[in-house]
C-alpha positions as CSV (number, residue, x, y, z in Angstrom):
1,X,-2.6,16.5,6.1
2,X,-1.0,15.8,9.5
3,X,-4.4,15.4,11.1
4,X,-5.3,12.9,8.4
5,X,-2.1,10.9,9.0
6,X,-2.8,10.7,12.7
7,X,-6.0,8.8,11.8
8,X,-4.2,6.1,9.8
9,X,-3.3,2.8,11.4
10,X,0.0,2.3,9.6
11,X,0.4,-1.3,11.0
12,X,-2.9,-2.3,9.4
13,X,-2.1,-0.3,6.2
14,X,1.2,-2.2,5.7
15,X,-0.6,-5.5,6.1
16,X,-3.4,-4.5,3.7
17,X,-0.9,-3.2,1.2
18,X,1.0,-6.5,1.2
19,X,-2.3,-8.4,0.7
20,X,-3.2,-6.0,-2.2
21,X,0.2,-6.5,-3.9
22,X,-0.2,-10.3,-3.7
23,X,-3.8,-10.1,-5.1
24,X,-2.6,-7.9,-8.0
25,X,0.2,-10.3,-8.8
26,X,-2.2,-13.3,-8.7
27,X,-4.7,-11.5,-10.8
28,X,-2.2,-10.3,-13.3
29,X,-1.1,-13.9,-13.9
30,X,-4.7,-15.2,-14.3
31,X,-6.1,-16.6,-17.5
32,X,-9.2,-14.4,-17.0
33,X,-8.9,-11.1,-19.0
34,X,-11.2,-9.3,-16.5
35,X,-9.0,-10.3,-13.6
36,X,-5.9,-9.0,-15.5
37,X,-7.8,-5.7,-16.3
38,X,-8.8,-5.4,-12.6
39,X,-5.2,-6.0,-11.5
40,X,-4.1,-3.1,-13.7
41,X,-6.7,-0.8,-12.5
42,X,-6.0,-1.5,-8.8
43,X,-2.4,-0.5,-9.2
44,X,-3.6,3.1,-8.8
45,X,-4.6,2.3,-5.2
46,X,-1.0,1.1,-4.5
47,X,0.3,4.4,-5.9
48,X,-2.0,6.3,-3.5
49,X,-0.8,4.3,-0.5
50,X,2.8,4.8,-1.6
51,X,2.2,8.6,-1.7
52,X,0.6,8.6,1.7
53,X,3.4,6.6,3.2
54,X,6.1,8.8,1.6
55,X,4.5,12.0,2.8
56,X,4.3,10.6,6.3
57,X,8.0,9.9,6.4
58,X,9.4,12.7,4.3
59,X,7.2,15.6,5.4
60,X,5.8,14.7,8.8
61,X,8.7,12.8,10.5
62,X,7.1,9.4,10.8
63,X,9.8,6.6,11.0
64,X,10.2,4.3,8.0
65,X,9.8,1.3,10.3
66,X,6.4,2.5,11.4
67,X,5.1,3.3,7.9
68,X,6.7,0.8,5.5
69,X,7.0,-2.9,5.5
70,X,10.8,-3.3,5.6
71,X,10.8,-7.1,5.2
72,X,9.8,-7.9,8.7
73,X,6.6,-8.3,10.5
74,X,5.7,-5.1,12.4
């Protein structure tokens, strides 16, 4: 797992996760039933990203600032 984490660009992942969250929120509020369904389905990817981030911090000593978007641009 540690080798896997070394390959992750956490700065890019934080930005991509924020974009994904915004997309899910927009799609979830859309009038289109398919978009709402897609928004629900994509939430699983957010859970995967959360798990990767949590493991990096809790088990492998990465800093929260490096891994998570803590309300500031990193």
